[in-house]
C-alpha positions as MATLAB code, in Angstrom:
seq = 'XXXXXXXXXXXXXXXXXXXXXXXXXXXXXXXXXXXXXXXXXXXXXXXXXXXXXXXXXXXXXXXXXXXXXXXXXXXXXXXXXXXXXXXXXXXXXXXXXXXXXXXXXXXXXXXXXXXXXXXXXXXXXXXXXXXXXXXXXXXXXXXXXXXXXXXXXXXXXXXXXXXXXXXXXXXXXXXXXXXXXXXXXXXXXXXXXXXXXXXXXXXXXXXXXXXXXXXXXXXXXXXXXXXXXXXXXXXXXXXXXXXXXXXXXXXXXXXXXXXXXXXXXXXXXXXXXXXXXXXXXXXXXXXXXXXXXXXXXXXXXXXXXXXXXXXXXXXXXXXXXXXXXXXXXXXXXXXXXXXXXXXXXXXXXXXXXXXXXXXXXXXXXXXXX';
ca = [
      -4.601   -3.256   16.300;
      -8.129   -3.974   17.396;
     -11.087   -2.919   15.313;
     -13.668   -0.840   17.125;
     -17.219   -2.180   17.077;
     -19.764    0.586   17.418;
     -22.760   -1.703   17.816;
     -25.301    0.675   16.306;
     -28.490   -0.944   14.965;
     -28.440    1.175   11.798;
     -25.316   -0.566   10.476;
     -27.137   -3.478    8.854;
     -26.809   -2.648    5.151;
     -23.869   -3.499    2.905;
     -23.245    0.165    2.158;
     -20.801    2.661    3.558;
     -22.044    4.886    6.360;
     -20.619    8.273    7.246;
     -21.690    9.391   10.705;
     -21.816   12.927   12.037;
     -23.200   13.423   15.552;
     -25.004   10.046   15.337;
     -26.653   10.964   12.016;
     -25.858    8.560    9.157;
     -25.264    9.481    5.501;
     -25.137    6.735    2.870;
     -25.575    8.345   -0.540;
     -21.884    8.090   -1.404;
     -20.189    7.724   -4.779;
     -16.830    6.465   -3.555;
     -14.415    6.556   -0.658;
     -10.771    5.801    0.044;
      -9.253    5.275    3.498;
      -5.475    4.888    3.849;
      -3.151    4.002    6.716;
       0.578    3.221    6.810;
       3.213    2.277    9.369;
       5.348    5.066    7.852;
       2.709    7.746    8.529;
       1.434    8.453   12.027;
      -1.867    9.777   10.731;
      -4.336    8.027    8.416;
      -6.105    9.857    5.582;
      -9.382    9.665    3.660;
     -11.192   11.025    0.633;
     -14.928   10.704   -0.002;
     -17.312   11.701   -2.764;
     -20.938   11.866   -1.669;
     -24.155   13.469   -2.864;
     -24.683   16.806   -1.118;
     -27.495   16.588    1.457;
     -30.084   19.382    1.598;
     -28.877   20.499    5.030;
     -25.214   19.976    4.199;
     -23.289   19.070    7.422;
     -19.961   18.468    5.645;
     -17.858   21.432    6.655;
     -14.139   21.818    7.298;
     -13.242   20.924   10.868;
     -16.190   18.529   11.290;
     -15.387   15.092   12.799;
     -16.836   12.069   11.001;
     -16.861    8.310   11.495;
     -16.309    6.288    8.331;
     -18.074    2.983    8.895;
     -18.600   -0.153    6.863;
     -21.431   -2.234    8.286;
     -20.517   -2.193   12.018;
     -16.762   -1.669   11.556;
     -15.255    1.790   12.026;
     -12.511    2.254    9.441;
     -11.530    5.733   10.630;
     -12.591    8.590   12.859;
     -11.628   11.479   10.668;
     -11.597   15.251   10.543;
     -12.524   17.109    7.348;
      -9.722   19.401    6.173;
     -10.876   20.122    2.651;
     -14.293   20.408    0.968;
     -14.878   20.700   -2.778;
     -18.200   21.010   -4.569;
     -18.686   19.413   -7.965;
     -21.828   19.210  -10.054;
     -23.884   20.059  -13.090;
     -27.602   20.192  -13.860;
     -27.906   16.480  -13.015;
     -25.478   15.940  -10.142;
     -24.510   17.786   -6.971;
     -21.640   16.115   -5.164;
     -19.202   16.949   -2.383;
     -15.600   15.738   -2.322;
     -14.267   15.542    1.224;
     -10.688   14.885    2.239;
      -8.911   14.841    5.550;
      -7.089   12.771    8.110;
      -7.901   11.002   11.313;
      -8.420   13.165   14.377;
      -4.697   13.277   15.201;
      -4.141   15.525   12.163;
      -3.777   18.639   14.342;
      -1.067   16.843   16.312;
       0.847   16.272   13.068;
       0.631   19.917   11.977;
       1.083   21.762   15.272;
       4.351   22.744   16.923;
       4.980   21.847   20.571;
       3.668   24.463   23.049;
       6.180   25.934   25.512;
       4.563   24.203   28.503;
       5.217   20.772   26.971;
       8.838   21.191   25.860;
      10.812   20.339   29.024;
      10.824   17.041   30.968;
      12.697   15.466   33.864;
      14.216   12.051   34.560;
      11.719    9.199   34.978;
       9.187   10.424   32.435;
       7.856    7.833   29.982;
       6.680    8.161   26.405;
       3.001    8.025   27.374;
       3.473   10.935   29.817;
       5.165   13.022   27.121;
       2.383   12.316   24.610;
      -0.296   13.159   27.188;
       1.306   16.507   28.062;
       1.680   17.492   24.417;
      -1.937   16.580   23.635;
      -3.208   18.447   26.697;
      -1.055   21.504   25.961;
      -2.494   21.664   22.439;
      -6.041   21.471   23.810;
      -6.872   18.369   21.784;
      -9.672   16.068   22.936;
     -10.817   12.562   22.144;
      -7.305   11.220   21.504;
      -6.433    8.175   23.600;
      -2.907    6.884   24.242;
      -2.134    3.159   24.222;
       0.961    1.053   24.706;
       0.615   -1.880   22.294;
       4.102   -3.338   22.841;
       2.897   -6.011   25.263;
       5.128   -4.771   28.093;
       5.932   -1.607   30.020;
       8.010    0.964   28.121;
      11.167    1.914   30.008;
      11.142    5.497   31.360;
      13.801    7.914   30.161;
      16.914    8.580   32.211;
      18.317   12.058   32.779;
      20.885   11.763   29.982;
      18.109   10.792   27.527;
      15.937   13.846   28.150;
      16.084   16.438   25.388;
      14.216   19.733   25.463;
      12.097   20.450   22.422;
      13.518   22.839   19.849;
      11.581   25.927   18.785;
       9.260   25.325   15.822;
       9.472   21.533   16.137;
       6.244   19.778   15.272;
       4.604   17.666   17.971;
       4.738   14.386   16.108;
       8.437   14.856   15.277;
       9.148   15.517   18.959;
       7.350   12.303   19.971;
       9.135   10.314   17.282;
      12.507   11.486   18.612;
      11.682    9.756   21.884;
      10.195    6.751   20.088;
      13.562    6.146   18.407;
      15.217    5.890   21.817;
      13.005    2.872   22.585;
      12.767    1.471   19.042;
       9.055    2.279   18.971;
       6.691    3.179   16.159;
       3.848    5.650   16.494;
       0.560    5.220   14.684;
      -3.174    5.672   15.215;
      -5.983    3.169   15.430;
      -9.453    3.376   13.909;
     -10.734    5.685   16.664;
      -7.846    8.153   16.300;
      -6.031    7.037   19.459;
      -2.232    7.142   19.500;
      -0.626    3.695   19.500;
       2.966    3.014   20.550;
       4.082   -0.339   19.170;
       6.945   -2.429   17.816;
       6.484   -3.452   14.221;
       6.973   -7.177   14.688;
       3.664   -7.987   12.992;
       0.681  -10.034   14.136;
      -0.428  -13.209   12.405;
      -4.198  -12.895   11.977;
      -4.496  -15.671    9.391;
      -4.807  -13.420    6.331;
      -3.391  -14.683    3.031;
      -2.593  -13.460   -0.457;
      -3.154  -16.158   -3.073;
      -2.341  -15.688   -6.741;
      -2.081  -19.107   -8.387;
      -2.749  -20.401  -11.896;
      -5.900  -22.256  -10.955;
      -7.265  -21.835   -7.473;
     -10.747  -20.902   -6.344;
      -9.200  -19.104   -3.354;
      -7.338  -16.545   -5.471;
      -7.981  -13.038   -4.139;
      -5.515  -10.909   -6.155;
      -6.833   -8.462   -8.749;
      -3.542   -6.765   -9.705;
       0.051   -6.524   -8.508;
       3.180   -4.386   -8.640;
       6.575   -5.727   -7.577;
       9.576   -3.445   -7.065;
      13.110   -3.883   -5.752;
      15.639   -1.049   -5.909;
      19.036   -1.256   -4.157;
      20.257    2.188   -5.201;
      19.608    3.591   -1.700;
      20.855    0.530    0.211;
      24.337    0.050    1.688;
      26.314   -2.865    3.025;
      27.614   -0.980    6.053;
      25.992    1.838    8.044;
      28.148    3.918   10.417;
      26.432    6.257   12.872;
      28.450    8.805   14.886;
      27.542   11.223   17.644;
      27.393   14.920   16.842;
      30.524   15.766   18.848;
      32.536   13.243   16.784;
      34.811   12.283   19.656;
      34.705   11.308   23.340;
      37.678   13.262   24.668;
      37.885   11.273   27.916;
      38.648    8.044   26.064;
      39.941    9.641   22.848;
      37.806    7.149   20.909;
      35.138    7.899   18.349;
      31.636    7.007   19.526;
      30.138    5.068   16.661;
      27.584    2.380   16.002;
      27.476    0.043   13.032;
      24.962   -2.152   11.248;
      25.352   -4.426    8.241;
      23.061   -5.416    5.399;
      24.545   -8.713    4.224;
      22.623   -8.641    0.938;
      24.637   -5.597   -0.223;
      28.360   -5.344   -0.846;
      30.202   -3.864    2.148;
      32.058   -1.587   -0.271;
      28.847    0.471   -0.273;
      29.074    2.410    3.014;
      26.988    5.207    4.499;
      28.208    7.356    7.387;
      25.845    9.765    9.135;
      25.523   11.738   12.375;
      23.129   10.846   15.188;
      20.367   13.445   15.389;
      21.438   14.313   18.952;
      24.164   13.407   21.436;
      24.002    9.789   22.539;
      25.752    6.607   23.623;
      27.387    3.927   21.526;
      24.319    1.718   21.958;
      22.082    4.510   20.674;
      24.375    4.923   17.682;
      24.145    1.194   16.996;
      20.358    1.213   17.306;
      20.149    4.182   14.939;
      22.416    2.447   12.393;
      20.220   -0.655   12.554;
      17.107    1.479   12.130;
      18.588    3.170    9.056;
      19.436   -0.207    7.537;
      15.919   -1.486    8.111;
      14.216    1.636    6.797;
      16.230    1.570    3.584;
      15.637   -2.146    3.088;
      11.928   -1.663    3.718;
      11.749    1.019    1.053;
      13.814   -1.028   -1.406;
      11.513   -4.048   -1.645;
       7.785   -3.514   -2.020;
       5.167   -6.008   -3.078;
       1.881   -4.236   -3.773;
      -1.342   -6.058   -4.528;
      -4.970   -5.096   -4.872;
      -7.322   -7.713   -3.462;
     -11.060   -8.175   -3.433;
     -12.872   -6.979   -0.339;
     -11.617   -5.463    2.892;
     -10.740   -8.724    4.608;
      -9.567  -12.290    4.173;
      -9.955  -14.080    7.501;
     -10.024  -10.719    9.300;
      -9.888   -7.049    8.292;
      -6.680   -6.013    6.556;
      -4.769   -3.683    8.910;
      -1.154   -2.516    9.142;
       1.357   -4.380   11.318;
       0.143   -7.794   10.179;
       2.171  -10.784    9.032;
       0.647  -12.091    5.806;
       1.269  -15.428    4.090;
       1.835  -14.970    0.355;
       1.652  -17.619   -2.375;
       2.071  -15.822   -5.708;
       2.914  -18.170   -8.588;
       3.029  -15.447  -11.259;
       5.671  -13.331   -9.472;
       7.551  -16.106   -7.650;
       6.806  -14.566   -4.285;
       6.226  -17.020   -1.480;
       6.608  -16.664    2.271;
       5.538  -14.472    5.163;
       5.644  -10.696    4.724;
       4.963   -7.587    6.790;
       1.929   -5.472    5.863;
       3.081   -1.838    6.019;
       0.121    0.004    4.497;
      -3.510   -0.488    3.549;
      -5.869    1.514    1.356;
      -9.560    0.641    1.408;
     -11.530    1.665   -1.666;
     -15.225    1.464   -2.338;
     -17.144    2.766   -5.333;
     -20.285    1.878   -7.212;
     -18.447    0.342  -10.191;
     -15.704   -1.852   -8.679;
     -17.160   -2.489   -5.234;
     -14.812   -3.151   -2.318;
     -11.077   -3.504   -2.881;
      -8.007   -3.096   -0.682;
      -4.561   -2.059   -1.841;
      -1.867   -3.709    0.293;
       1.832   -2.827    0.432;
       4.078   -5.504    1.917;
       7.781   -5.754    2.638;
      10.189   -8.215    4.264;
       8.792   -9.397    7.568;
      11.696   -8.084    9.659;
      12.158   -4.797    7.808;
      10.848   -2.689   10.715;
      12.489   -4.623   13.559;
      15.968   -4.468   15.035;
      17.155   -7.440   12.955;
      19.440   -5.677   10.494;
      21.026   -8.634    8.705;
      18.729  -11.186    7.087;
      20.014  -14.710    6.700;
      20.501  -16.048    3.195;
      18.014  -18.780    3.936;
      15.228  -16.321    4.830;
      16.001  -14.240    1.762;
      15.494  -17.230   -0.503;
      12.171  -18.093    1.039;
      10.964  -14.506    0.759;
      11.401  -14.130   -2.971;
      12.441  -16.342   -5.858;
      16.163  -17.155   -5.810;
      18.146  -15.109   -8.283;
      15.529  -12.479   -9.061;
      16.428   -9.947   -6.391;
      20.035  -10.873   -5.691;
      22.348   -7.871   -5.399;
];
């Protein structure tokens, strides 16, 4: 995802800038900005000295900027005051400007659609119906997204949240939904982009950028075989169960999970859903988390990147998918970024990893099931 350049002359210092209505505030204590492939909406928390004419109120939109790079266009959802006779600080927390889309249910005039509608049209109608402004919609898949046929159209249920409704349609096209730094909605496939960034953690190397690490692999929620069935259980015309299957070859096939498709669908949709379930569970099972110096290597750390890892201490070597980032800046530790990585195909339709790829991803024998 591209980084937005604001091009303002005031962004020349090495300090964080928080902008409200083109007015900059720099007297911060710390900030944290987080974004993940698993969460549509990014979040932030900031501690800053309270200005005399305090503009930091709930509902206010801010830009969180480092030098000339916008990390997030956010909306303040919570304000706390903290101080004593020497200090007077404000702690702000919130999410990017799509936060209202996450919380709100779908209005009646955006619940029903007809054949030929595409995912961008649905998102636009929901946003318009909610009266939201400033939220763009972008297709980042690299190709046109196939419109929905009549048998794929599902009316929105009462009390369903807008983002859940959009994600239902995303699943039909194996899409992910996220936001960029300006708060625009991004439809994409999590195949990862190689931007040249690396994680290096060797015994003796001047290029080392790792401060700390946390490695975790847990197969308790993984299965060798996933079986997805439609809600009706049977197709009475053919008297054959409509099912879809996916396999995780790293796990014994004796471990099986059967579940029902969220709504009526075809065999191909059942198969796609089974593959998705396999990938999601594998993604959650293996996580390699590191904290690195700064906010960038060759380029800014952002989600949906492919990252080359050479970690001698943990025997991790290969190319991995960057699923979440958390930028931190405070007066004591300076700039750091917490990165969470998983197997590079964990969010794609490739359910079964080859044994060869598995061995190059992590040290042989350490994570074998």
